[in-house]
TORGUPA-290097 format. One record per residue: x, y, z of N, C-alpha, C, O, CB in turn; residue in three letters. Coordinates in steps of 0.05 Angstrom, whole numbers, plus 32768, in hexadecimal, padded with zeros to 4 digits. Glycine has a CB too. Example, Ala and Ser with C-alpha at 12.3 -4.5 7.8 and 13.67 -1.06 7.14 Angstrom:
<recs>
81087F8E809C80F67FA6809C81087FBE809C811D7FBE80A980E27FA780B5ALA/81017FD3808E81117FEB808F81028001809D810C801780A1811A7FF48072SER/
</recs>
This chain:
<recs>
827C7DC97C32828A7DDD7C4382797DF67C4782777E017C5C82A57DE37C38UNK/826D7DFF7C31825D7E177C3282457E127C44823D7E257C5282537E1F7C16UNK/823A7DFA7C4482237DF47C55822A7DF67C7382197DFC7C8382187DD97C4FUNK/82447DF17C79824D7DF37C95824C7E107C9F824C7E147CB782697DE87C97UNK/824B7E237C8D824A7E3F7C94822F7E4B7C91822C7E637C8C825E7E4F7C83UNK/821A7E3B7C9581FF7E447C9181F87E5D7CA281E87E6E7C9981EB7E2E7C98UNK/82047E5F7CB981FD7E757CCB82077E907CC181FE7EA57CC982097E707CE6UNK/821A7E907CAE82257EA97CA382127EB77C9182137ECF7C8D823F7EA47C95UNK/82007EA87C8481ED7EB37C7181D07EB07C7981BE7EB27C6981F27EA77C56UNK/81CC7EAA7C9381B07EA67C9C81A57EC07CA881B37ED17CB281B07E907CB2UNK/818B7EC27CA6817C7ED77CB581757ECB7CD081657EB97CD381627EE07CA5UNK/81827ED77CE5817F7ECD7D00816D7EDF7D1081717EF77D11819A7ECA7D0EUNK/81587ED47D1B81447EE37D2B81487EDD7D4981447EC67D5181277EDD7D22UNK/81517EF17D5881567EED7D75813C7EF57D8481317F0A7D7F816E7EFF7D7EUNK/81347EE37D96811C7EE97DA5811E7EDF7DC2812C7ECB7DC881047EDD7D98UNK/81107EEC7DD3810E7EE67DF080F27EDA7DF380DE7EE97DEF81137EFE7E03UNK/80F07EC17DFB80D57EB47DFD80C17EC47E0C80AA7EC77E0380D87E997E09UNK/80C97ECF7E2480B47EDB7E3580A97EF57E2A80947EFE7E3480C07EE07E50UNK/80B57F017E1680AB7F197E0A80A17F157DED809A7F297DE080BF7F2F7E0BUNK/80A17EFC7DE4809A7EF87DC8807C7EF37DC3806F7F037DB780AA7EE27DBCUNK/80727EDC7DCC80567ED57DC7804C7EC47DDE80577EAF7DE480547EC77DACUNK/80367ECC7DE980297EBE7DFF80157EAA7DF480037EB17DE6801B7ED17E13UNK/801A7E907DFA80097E7B7DEF7FF37E727E017FE07E647DF980197E647DE7UNK/7FF47E797E1B7FE07E6F7E2E7FD17E857E3E7FC27E7F7E507FED7E5C7E42UNK/7FD67E9E7E377FC77EB47E437FD07EBC7E5E7FC17ECA7E6C7FAB7EAC7E44UNK/7FE87EB47E677FF17EBC7E8280027ED57E81800C7EDE7E9680017EA57E8EUNK/80057EE17E6A80147EFA7E6880327EF77E6380407F0A7E6380107F0A7E80UNK/803B7EDE7E6180577ED87E5C805A7EC87E43804C7EB47E3E80647EC87E75UNK/806C7ED07E3180717EC27E19807B7EA67E1F80877EA17E3480857ED07E07UNK/80777E937E0D807E7E777E1380837E687DF9807F7E737DE380687E6A7E23UNK/808B7E4F7DFB80907E3E7DE480777E397DD380797E3A7DBB809C7E247DEDUNK/80607E327DDF80487E2F7DCE80427E497DBE803A7E477DA7802F7E287DE0UNK/80467E607DCB80427E797DBC80557E7C7DA5804D7E847D8F80457E917DCEUNK/806E7E757DA980827E767D93807A7E637D7D807C7E6A7D65809D7E6F7D9EUNK/80727E4B7D84806A7E377D6F80547E437D5E80547E407D4580607E1D7D7DUNK/80417E517D6A802B7E5C7D5B80337E737D4880247E7B7D3680167E677D6EUNK/804B7E7E7D4D80557E947D3C806B7E8C7D2980777E9D7D1C805E7EAB7D4EUNK/80707E727D2780867E697D1580807E6F7CF880927E767CE8808B7E4C7D19UNK/80667E6C7CF0805F7E727CD480657E907CCE806E7E977CB880427E6C7CCEUNK/805F7EA17CE180657EBE7CDE80837EC37CDA808B7ED17CC8805A7ECE7CF6UNK/80937EB77CEB80B07EBA7CE980BA7EAF7CCF80CC7EBA7CC380BE7EAD7D01UNK/80AF7E987CC780B77E8C7CAE80B07E9E7C9680C07EA07C8380A97E717CAAUNK/80997EAC7C9880917EBE7C8280A37ED67C8080A57EE37C6B80747EC77C87UNK/80B17EDD7C9680C47EF37C9680DF7EEB7C8980F07EFC7C8580C87EFE7CB2UNK/80E27ED17C8480FB7EC87C7981107EC07C8E81287EBD7C8881077EDC7C68UNK/81077EBD7CA781197EB57CBC81247E997CB881147E867CB4810B7EB77CD8UNK/813E7E967CB9814B7E7C7CB681517E6F7CD081507E567CD381647E7F7CA5UNK/81587E7F7CE481627E757CFE81547E847D1581527E9D7D1481807E787D00UNK/814B7E767D2881407E827D4181557E7F7D57815E7E697D5D81257E757D49UNK/815D7E967D6281707E967D7881617E9C7D9281567EB27D9681877EAC7D73UNK/81607E887DA481507E8B7DBC81627E957DD381787E8A7DD881447E707DC4UNK/81597EAA7DE181657EB27DFA81617E9C7E0F81507E8B7E0B815A7ECE7E03UNK/81707E9D7E25816D7E887E3981507E837E4281427E967E48817E7E8E7E52UNK/81487E6A7E43812D7E637E4A812D7E4D7E5F81187E427E67811D7E5A7E32UNK/81457E457E6981477E307E7D813D7E3A7E98813A7E537E9C81647E267E80UNK/81377E287EAB812E7E317EC581417E457ED281597E417ED1812A7E197ED8UNK/81367E5A7EDD81467E707EE881367E817EFB811E7E837EF881507E827ED0UNK/81437E8D7F0F81367EA07F21812F7EBA7F11811F7ECA7F1B81477EA77F39UNK/813A7EBC7EF981347ED37EE7813C7EEE7EF3812D7F017EF081177ED27EE0UNK/81527EEF7F00815C7F097F0A816D7F177EF581737F2F7EF8816D7F057F23UNK/81757F097EE081847F157ECA817A7F0B7EAF81897F017E9E81A27F0F7ECDUNK/81607F0D7EAB81537F067E9281597EE97E8A815C7EE47E72815B7F197E7CUNK/815C7ED77E9D81607EBB7E97817D7EB37E9581837E9C7E9281527EB57E7FUNK/81907EC67E9781AC7EC07E9581B77EB57EAF81CE7EAE7EB181BC7ED87E8CUNK/81A67EB37EC381AD7EA77EDD819F7E8B7EDE818A7E887EEA81A47EB97EF5UNK/81AB7E787ED1819F7E5E7ECC81A37E4C7EE581B87E4B7EF181AB7E507EB4UNK/818E7E3E7EEC81907E2B7F03818B7E0E7EFA818A7DFC7F0B817D7E337F19UNK/81867E097EE081847DEE7ED681897DEF7EB881797DFA7EA981677DE17EDCUNK/819F7DE47EAF81A77DE67E9281987DD27E8181997DD47E6881C47DE17E8FUNK/81897DC07E8D817D7DAB7E7D815E7DAC7E7C81517D997E7581857D907E88UNK/81537DC37E8381367DC57E83812B7DDE7E76813A7DEE7E6A812C7DC47E9FUNK/81117DE27E7881037DF97E6E80F57E067E8580E77DF87E9580EF7DF17E57UNK/80F87E207E8880EA7E2E7E9E80CC7E2A7E9B80C17E2E7E8580F17E4C7E9EUNK/80BE7E227EB080A17E1D7EAE80917E357EA3807B7E317E9880967E167EC9UNK/809C7E4D7EA5808D7E647E9A808B7E627E7C80787E6C7E70809C7E7E7EA1UNK/809E7E537E6F809E7E527E5280937E387E4780907E357E2F80BA7E567E48UNK/808D7E257E5980837E0B7E4F80937DF47E5B809D7DF67E7280847E0A7E31UNK/80967DDF7E4B80A37DC77E5580B87DBE7E4180BA7DC97E2B808F7DB07E5AUNK/80C87DAA7E4880DB7D9E7E3580CD7D927E1D80D77D937E0780EC7D897E43UNK/80B57D887E2280A57D7E7E0C809D7D947DF9809D7D907DE0808C7D707E16UNK/80967DAB7E0480907DC27DF280A87DCA7DE280A67DD27DCB80877DDA7E04UNK/80C07DC87DEE80D97DCF7DDE80DC7DBB7DC780E37DC37DB180F27DCF7DF1UNK/80D87DA17DCC80DB7D8E7DB780C77D937DA180CD7D917D8980D87D717DC2UNK/80AE7D9A7DA9809A7DA07D9580A27DB87D85809E7DB97D6C807E7DA57DA2UNK/80AC7DCD7D9280B67DE57D8480CB7DDD7D7080CA7DE77D5980C17DF97D98UNK/80DE7DCC7D7880F47DC47D6580E87DB67D4D80F17DBB7D3681087DB27D73UNK/80D57DA57D5280C87D967D3B80BB7DA97D2880BD7DA67D0F80B47D827D46UNK/80AC7DBD7D32809E7DD07D2180B27DE27D1280AE7DE87CFB808B7DE27D32UNK/80C87DE97D1F80DD7DFA7D1280E97DEA7CFB80EE7DF47CE580F27E037D26UNK/80EF7DD07D0080FB7DBF7CEC80E97DBC7CD380F37DBD7CBC81027DA47CF8UNK/80CF7DB97CD880BD7DB67CC280BD7DCE7CAF80B77DCC7C9880A07DB17CCCUNK/80C47DE57CBA80C57DFE7CAB80E17E047CA180E67E197C9580BB7E157CBBUNK/80F47DF27CA5810F7DF67C9C811E7E0B7CAC81327E167CA3810F7DFE7C80UNK/81167E0F7CC581227E247CD681357E177CEA812F7E027CF5810D7E347CE5UNK/814C7E237CEE81607E1A7D01815B7E287D1C814D7E3D7D1D817C7E1F7CF7UNK/81677E1D7D3181647E297D4C81807E2A7D59818E7E167D5981507E197D5DUNK/81877E417D65819F7E437D7581977E4D7D9181837E5B7D9481B47E557D68UNK/81A77E467DA581A27E4E7DC081B97E5E7DCC81CF7E5B7DC3819C7E347DD1UNK/81B37E6D7DE081C77E797DF181D37E647E0381C47E557E1081BC7E917E02UNK/81EE7E627E0381FB7E4F7E1582097E607E2B821D7E6D7E2682117E3D7E05UNK/81FD7E5F7E4382057E707E5982137E5F7E6E82077E557E8081ED7E7F7E66UNK/822E7E5C7E6A823D7E497E7C82547E577E8A82647E4A7E9782477E327E6CUNK/82567E717E88826A7E807E9882627E7F7EB582737E7F7EC7826D7E9D7E8EUNK/82487E7F7EBA823E7E817ED682247E727ED882177E6C7EC4823B7E9E7EDFUNK/821B7E6D7EF082017E627EF681F27E767F0881FD7E8A7F1082027E467F03UNK/81D97E707F0D81CB7E7E7F2381D67E757F3D81E07E5F7F4081AC7E797F21UNK/81D57E867F5181DD7E7D7F6C81C87E6B7F7881CB7E617F8F81E17E967F7FUNK/81B27E677F6A819E7E537F7381A17E397F6481907E277F6881827E5E7F6EUNK/81B67E367F5481BA7E1C7F4781C27E087F5C81D17E0E7F6E81D17E1F7F31UNK/81B97DEF7F5A81C07DDA7F6D81DE7DD67F7081E87DD07F8681B47DC07F66UNK/81EE7DDB7F5B820B7DD87F5D82167DEC7F7182267DE57F8382187DDC7F41UNK/820D7E057F6F82187E1A7F81820D7E167F9D821B7E1A7FB082117E367F76UNK/81F47E0F7F9F81E87E0A7FB981F87DF57FC981FD7DF87FE181CB7E027FB7UNK/82007DE07FBB820F7DCB7FC8822C7DD47FCD82387DCF7FE282107DB17FB8UNK/82377DE37FBA82537DEC7FBD82567DFF7FD5826A7DFE7FE3825C7DFA7FA3UNK/82437E107FD982457E237FEF82417E16800B824C7E1F801F82317E3A7FECUNK/82317E00800B822B7DF3802482417DDF802D82467DDB804582117DE48022UNK/824E7DD3801982617DBD801F827C7DC18011827E7DBE7FF982547DA28016UNK/82907DC8802082AB7DCD801482B77DB4800982CA7DB57FF982BD7DD88029UNK/82AD7D9C801082B77D83800682A77D797FEE82AD7D647FE382B77D6E801CUNK/82937D887FE682827D7F7FCF82927D807FB582A47D917FB282697D917FCDUNK/828B7D6E7FA382987D6F7F8982937D8A7F7A82A27D927F69828E7D587F77UNK/827D7D977F8282757DB07F7582847DC87F8082837DDE7F7582587DB47F77UNK/82927DC57F9682A07DDC7FA282B47DE87F8D82B57E007F8A82B07DD37FBBUNK/82C27DD77F8082D67DE07F6C82CA7DE77F5182D87DED7F3E82EC7DCB7F69UNK/82B07DE47F4F82A27DED7F3682A07E0B7F3582997E177F2182867DE07F34UNK/82A67E187F4C82A57E357F4E82C07E3F7F5882D07E2F7F60828D7E3F7F61UNK/82C37E597F5882DC7E667F6182D97E727F7C82C87E837F8082E67E7B7F4CUNK/82E97E697F9082E67E717FAB83017E7C7FB683167E767FAD82DD7E597FBDUNK/82FE7E8D7FCA83167E987FD8830E7E9C7FF582F97EA87FFB83207EB27FCBUNK/831E7E93800883197E978024831B7EB5802B830C7EBF803C832C7E878036UNK/832E7EC3801F83317EE0802383287EEF800B83287EE57FF5834E7EE6802AUNK/83207F08800F83187F187FF983307F1E7FE783437F2A7FF0830B7F338002UNK/83307F167FCE83477F197FBC834C7F367FB5833A7F477FB683437F097FA3UNK/83657F3C7FAF836B7F567FA4835C7F597F8983597F467F7A838A7F5A7F9FUNK/83537F717F8483447F767F6B83277F6C7F6D831A7F677F5983517F687F54UNK/831E7F6A7F8683027F5F7F8A82ED7F717F7E82D77F687F7982FD7F5C7FA8UNK/82F47F8A7F7982E17F9D7F6E82E97FA77F5282E27FBD7F4A82DD7FB57F81UNK/82F87F977F4383017F9E7F2982F97F897F1582F77F717F1B83207FA27F28UNK/82F57F917EFC82EF7F7E7EE682D17F777EE482CA7F637ED882FE7F667EEAUNK/82BF7F887EEF82A37F827EED82997F857ED082A37F967EC182927F957EFFUNK/82877F757EC8827B7F787EAD82697F907EAC82677F9E7E98826A7F5E7EA6UNK/825C7F967EC382497FAD7EC482537FC17ED982477FC47EEE822C7FA47ECAUNK/826A7FCF7ED382737FE37EE7825F7FF97EEC825180027EDA828E7FEF7EDEUNK/825C80017F05824880147F0C822E80077F16821E80147F24824280267EF5UNK/822B7FEE7F0E82137FDE7F17821D7FC97F2B82117FC67F4182057FD17EFFUNK/82327FBB7F24823E7FA87F3782517FB77F49825D7FCB7F42824D7F927F27UNK/82557FAC7F6182677FB77F7482807FA67F7882947FB07F83825A7FBB7F8FUNK/827F7F8D7F6F82967F7B7F7382947F647F6082807F5F7F5482967F717F90UNK/82AB7F557F5E82AB7F3C7F4F82B27F257F6282B27F0E7F5982C07F3D7F38UNK/82B67F2B7F7B82B97F177F9082A67F1E7FA682A77F347FB182D77F157F9BUNK/82957F0C7FAE82817F117FC382827EFB7FD882857EE37FD182647F127FB7UNK/82807F037FF182827EEF800682677EE1800A82527EEE800B828B7EFC8021UNK/82687EC7800A82507EB7800F82507EAF802C82627EA28036824F7E9E7FFCUNK/823A7EB6803B823A7EB1805882387E93805E82407E8A807482237EBF8064UNK/822D7E83804C822B7E67805082467E59804D824E7E4A805E82167E5A803DUNK/82537E5F8037826D7E53803182837E60804382997E54804682747E568014UNK/827E7E78804D82937E87805C82AB7E8B804A82C27E888053829A7E788076UNK/82A67E91803182BC7E96801E82B17EA8800882997EAC800582C67E7B8012UNK/82C37EB37FF982BC7EC57FE282BA7EB57FC982CB7EA37FC482D17EDC7FDFUNK/82A67EBA7FB982A47EAD7F9F82A67EC27F89829F7EDA7F8D82897E9E7F9DUNK/82AF7EBA7F7282B47ECC7F5B829C7ECE7F49828E7EBA7F4382CD7EC37F4CUNK/82977EE67F3E82817EEA7F2B82877F027F1A82897F187F2482657EED7F3AUNK/828A7EFD7F00828E7F137EED82757F247EEA82777F3D7EE682977F097ED2UNK/825E7F187EED82457F267EEA823A7F2B7F0682497F317F1882317F157ED8UNK/82207F2A7F0982147F307F23821B7F1C7F3982237F067F3381F67F327F20UNK/82177F247F52821F7F137F68820D7EFA7F6A82147EE77F78821F7F227F82UNK/81F77EFA7F5C81E67EE27F5C81ED7ED07F4581DD7EBD7F3E81C87EEA7F5BUNK/82047ED57F37820C7EC57F2182297EBC7F25823B7EC67F1882097ED47F06UNK/822E7EA97F37824A7EA07F3C82567E927F2382497E827F16824A7E8D7F53UNK/826F7E997F1E827D7E8E7F0782847E717F0B828B7E687F2182977E9E7F01UNK/82817E617EF5828B7E467EF682A97E457EF182B47E577EE4827D7E357EE0UNK/82B67E317EFC82D37E2E7EFA82DA7E1D7EE182DA7E057EE382DF7E217F14UNK/82E07E2A7ECB82E67E1C7EB283007E0D7EB383067DFD7EA182E57E2F7E9BUNK/83117E127EC7832A7E027EC983247DE67ED383357DD57ED2833D7E107EDCUNK/830C7DE27EDD83047DC87EE882FA7DB67ED082E77DBD7EC282ED7DCB7EFDUNK/83077D9F7ECD83007D8E7EB682E47D847EB882D77D7F7EA383137D767EB5UNK/82D97D807ED082BD7D777ED382A97D8C7ECA82947D867EBF82B87D707EF1UNK/82B07DA67ECE829F7DBB7EC4829F7DBB7EA6828A7DBE7E9982A87DD77ECFUNK/82B67DB87E9A82B77DB87E7C82A87DA07E71829B7DA27E5C82D57DB77E73UNK/82AA7D897E7F829B7D727E76827D7D777E78826E7D6E7E6782A37D597E86UNK/82747D847E8D82587D8A7E90824E7D9D7E7A82387D9A7E7082537D977EACUNK/825F7DB07E7382577DC27E5D82537DB37E4382417DB87E34826D7DD87E58UNK/82657D9F7E3E82617D8E7E2682477D7E7E28823A7D7A7E1482797D7B7E23UNK/82407D757E4082277D667E43820F7D797E3E81FC7D717E3182257D5A7E5FUNK/82117D917E4781FB7DA47E4381F77DA97E2581E17DA87E1B82017DBF7E51UNK/820D7DAE7E17820C7DB27DFA82017D9A7DEC81F07D9C7DDA82277DBA7DEFUNK/820B7D827DF482017D697DE881E47D657DEC81D67D5B7DDA82117D527DF3UNK/81DA7D6C7E0381BD7D687E0981AC7D787DF581997D6D7DE981B77D717E26UNK/81B27D927DF281A27DA27DE081A67D9C7DC381947D9E7DB381A87DC07DE5UNK/81BF7D937DBC81C37D8A7DA081B37D727D9A81A97D6F7D8481E17D857D9CUNK/81B07D607DAD81A07D487DA981837D4F7DA581747D417D9881A37D357DC1UNK/817A7D657DB1815E7D6E7DAD815B7D7D7D9381457D867D8C81567D807DC5UNK/81717D817D84816F7D8B7D6981797DA77D6481787DB17D4E81537D8A7D61UNK/81837DB57D79818C7DD17D7481A47DD07D6281B37DBC7D6081937DDF7D8FUNK/81A97DE67D5481BE7DE87D3F81D77DF67D4881EB7DF57D3A81B37DF57D27UNK/81D67E027D5F81EE7E107D6881E97E217D8181D37E217D8C81F97E227D52UNK/81FE7E307D8981FD7E3F7DA1820A7E5B7D9D821E7E5D7D8F820A7E307DB8UNK/81FF7E6E7DAA820C7E887DAE82177E867DCB82087E847DDE81F97EA17DAAUNK/82327E867DCE823F7E817DE782437E9C7DF6824F7EAE7DEB825A7E727DE4UNK/82387E9E7E0E82397EB67E1D82547EB97E2C825E7EA67E3782227EB77E31UNK/825E7ED27E2D82757ED97E3E828E7EC87E38829B7EBF7E4B826D7ED67E5BUNK/82957EC57E1F82AB7EB47E1782C67EBB7E2482D47EA97E2D82AD7EB47DFAUNK/82CE7ED47E2682E87EDA7E3182EB7ED07E4E83017EC77E5682ED7EF87E31UNK/82D67ED07E5D82D77EC87E7982D77EA97E7B82E17E9E7E8E82C07ED37E89UNK/82CB7E9C7E6782CC7E7F7E6782E87E757E6082F17E617E6B82B87E747E52UNK/82F67E847E4F83107E7C7E4683267E827E5A833B7E747E5B83177E897E2CUNK/83237E967E6B83387E9D7E7D833C7E897E9383297E7C7E9C83337EB97E8AUNK/83557E867E9C835C7E727EB1835A7E7E7ECD83567E707EE083777E677EADUNK/835C7E997ECE835B7EA67EE883497EBE7EE683487ECB7ED183777EAE7EF2UNK/833A7EC57EFB83277EDB7EFB83357EF67EFC83347F047F1083137ED97F12UNK/83437EFE7EE683517F177EE6834D7F277ECC83557F3F7ECB836F7F127EE9UNK/833F7F1C7EB8833B7F2A7EA083267F417EA483137F3D7EB383317F177E8AUNK/832B7F577E9783197F6E7E99830A7F737E7E82FF7F887E7B83277F877EA2UNK/830C7F607E6C82FE7F637E5282E07F5F7E5682D77F4F7E6783097F4F7E3EUNK/82D17F6D7E4682B47F697E4682AD7F517E3582BD7F487E2482A57F827E3CUNK/82967F457E3A828E7F2D7E2B82877F347E0F827F7F4A7E0882777F207E39UNK/828A7F207DFD82817F237DE182747F097DD982747EF57DE882997F2A7DCFUNK/82687F0A7DC282587EF37DB9826A7EE07DA8827A7EE87D9882407EFC7DA8UNK/82657EC67DAC82737EB17D9D825E7E9C7D96824C7E967DA6828B7EA47DADUNK/825F7E927D7E824B7E7E7D7682587E647D6E826D7E647D61823B7E8A7D5FUNK/824B7E4E7D7582547E347D6D823D7E257D6082277E237D6B825F7E237D86UNK/82427E1C7D48822C7E107D3882347DF47D2E824B7DEE7D2A82257E227D21UNK/821F7DE47D2A82247DCA7D1D821F7DCE7CFF82107DE07CF782117DB47D28UNK/822B7DBD7CEE82277DC07CD1820A7DBD7CCA82027DBE7CB282377DAB7CC2UNK/
</recs>
């Protein structure tokens, strides 16, 4: 039972790949660079590496605008590089946790691109839409003073879509069972690659059934024994 709570007594090192260590000389940190610094992190007594989002992204919000949940942004390397990183971390007895960003996607994600173009697409209901601008369209922003609205009209869809964060990060519809199933697949994919857990982003907004909560996001973690 105590082993199940390993994260409570671990030294967790949070890092953003692109600012950590450049392994190929292009000026951007990457997975090969991180691999080369694992001995250093191990010498510091680090038990767990917590990686900020590294999946493919337009990178308008430091990678939190994800457009492919199952890959690695080419700036940081490849999926093979990630597997190699996991192997090297394991050899040193180090665990790895990832940010799980499923409250929203990038507006460049193929799901949203199809949803906005085709009202009959299965992906249409993966997001929250309204033909008319809803009441409270300018309330409940995560970044008040920076954001102007939480409902934005999309000229292609000819409808308003909901977004707790920036307008390029449309919220996923967690009331949709297919969306919840996809989140489980995403988690299962990375768990199969060896990760030990997740820091889940924007939990209150994932849990709400309707876009009306005005609570700010907080951190939640899910770990395997």
